C-alpha positions in Angstrom: 24.7 4.0 -12.9 21.2 5.2 -13.0 19.8 2.2 -11.2 22.2 2.6 -8.3 21.1 6.2 -7.9 17.6 5.0 -8.1 18.2 2.3 -5.4 19.9 4.8 -2.9 16.9 7.1 -3.2 14.1 4.6 -3.2 13.4 4.9 0.5 12.8 8.5 0.1 10.4 8.3 -2.7 7.0 10.2 -2.6 4.8 7.0 -2.6 7.0 4.9 -0.2 4.4 3.3 2.2 6.8 2.1 4.6 6.0 5.0 7.0 2.5 3.7 7.3 3.3 0.5 9.1 0.1 -1.0 10.7 1.0 -3.1 13.8 0.1 -6.9 13.4 0.0 -7.7 17.2 -3.5 -7.5 18.8 -4.1 -4.3 20.9 -6.5 -3.8 23.6 -8.9 -0.8 23.9 -9.3 1.0 27.0 -12.2 3.2 27.5 -11.4 6.5 28.8 -14.3 8.4 30.0 -16.3 10.2 32.5 -18.2 7.1 33.7 -16.8 4.9 36.0 -18.0 1.5 34.6 -18.5 0.9 31.1 -21.0 -1.6 30.1 -19.1 -4.9 29.2 -21.3 -5.2 26.0 -20.6 -1.6 25.0 -16.9 -2.3 25.5 -16.9 -5.5 23.4 -18.8 -3.7 20.5 -16.2 -0.9 20.6 -13.3 -3.4 20.6 -14.9 -5.4 17.6 -15.2 -1.8 15.6 -11.7 -1.1 16.6 -10.5 -4.6 15.5 -12.5 -3.9 12.2 -10.7 -0.6 11.6 -7.5 -2.2 12.1 -7.9 -5.2 9.7 -9.3 -2.8 7.2 -5.8 -0.8 7.5 -3.9 -3.9 7.4 -5.5 -5.1 4.2 -4.9 -1.9 2.5 -1.4 -1.5 3.8 -0.8 -5.1 2.5 -2.3 -4.3 -1.1 -0.4 -0.8 -1.2 3.1 -3.0 -0.5 2.0 -5.3 -3.2 1.4 -2.5 -5.8 4.5 -0.8 -4.9 6.6 -3.7 -5.5 4.9 -4.3 -8.9 5.4 -0.7 -10.0 9.1 -1.0 -9.0 9.4 -4.1 -11.3 7.8 -2.1 -14.2 10.2 0.7 -13.5 13.3 -1.7 -13.4 12.1 -3.3 -16.8 11.4 0.1 -18.5 14.8 1.3 -17.4 16.4 -1.9 -18.8 14.6 -1.7 -22.4 14.5 2.1 -22.9 18.3 2.1 -24.0 17.9 -0.9 -26.3 17.2 -0.7 -30.2 13.4 -0.7 -30.9 13.8 -3.8 -33.2 15.6 -6.0 -30.5 13.5 -8.9 -29.6 12.3 -9.5 -26.0 9.9 -11.7 -24.2 6.8 -11.1 -22.3 4.4 -13.2 -20.1 0.9 -12.6 -21.4 -1.9 -14.6 -19.4 0.8 -16.9 -18.3 2.3 -17.5 -21.8 5.9 -16.5 -22.7 5.6 -14.6 -26.1 8.2 -13.2 -28.1 7.9 -9.2 -29.0 10.2 -6.4 -30.0 11.1 -3.6 -27.6 9.0 -1.1 -29.7 5.9 -3.3 -29.0 6.5 -4.0 -25.5 7.7 -0.5 -24.1 4.6 1.4 -24.7 2.4 -1.4 -22.9 4.9 -1.3 -19.9 4.7 2.5 -19.6 0.9 2.6 -19.8 0.8 -0.2 -17.1 3.2 1.5 -14.9 1.2 4.7 -15.0 -1.8 2.9 -14.2 -0.2 1.4 -11.2 0.9 4.6 -10.1 -2.6 6.0 -10.1 -3.9 3.0 -8.3 -1.1 3.4 -5.8 -2.0 7.0 -5.2 -5.8 6.0 -4.8 -4.9 3.3 -2.5 -2.8 5.9 -0.3 -5.7 8.3 -0.3 -8.2 5.6 0.8 -5.7 4.5 3.5 -5.2 8.1 4.9 -9.0 8.5 4.9 -9.5 5.1 6.8 -6.9 6.3 9.4 -8.8 9.6 9.6 -12.0 7.9 10.3 -10.3 5.7 13.1 -8.9 8.7 14.6 -12.3 10.5 14.6 -14.0 7.2 15.8 -11.3 7.2 18.9 -11.9 10.7 19.7 -15.7 10.4 19.6 -15.7 7.3 21.9 -12.9 8.5 24.2 -11.0 5.7 23.1 -7.2 4.9 24.3 -5.2 2.2 22.8 -3.1 0.4 25.3 -0.5 -2.1 24.1 0.3 -5.0 26.3 
């Protein structure tokens, strides 16, 4: 029953990254400034900078998604092992090798790994938000407006 509740509330988790979608389609940048003509070299440089920002954000989004998935897997395994007797045997993959352990041996390691993943996820979200803020400031500074075809 607990897993059903977890799945029902999963989209509303605090660390859910689905609201930070970065479009993968190429975008054009249009320069909106007081000047009538923009130097093509300058426009190309701005386009390159914009593309770099977007690529960095996309890579961060991918990493965050991967870490979220791994954290969910850890959570599921912990929830599965918690109610089991401590001396019950279980199997774990360590460096590509399946090893036999007991629940009491595996559970603390899983919890430590899960906590570490949560911390990494929080750090990556901060990094993403920071990079998004940099992009927003850069767009204001350079009077950039994104036009999607």
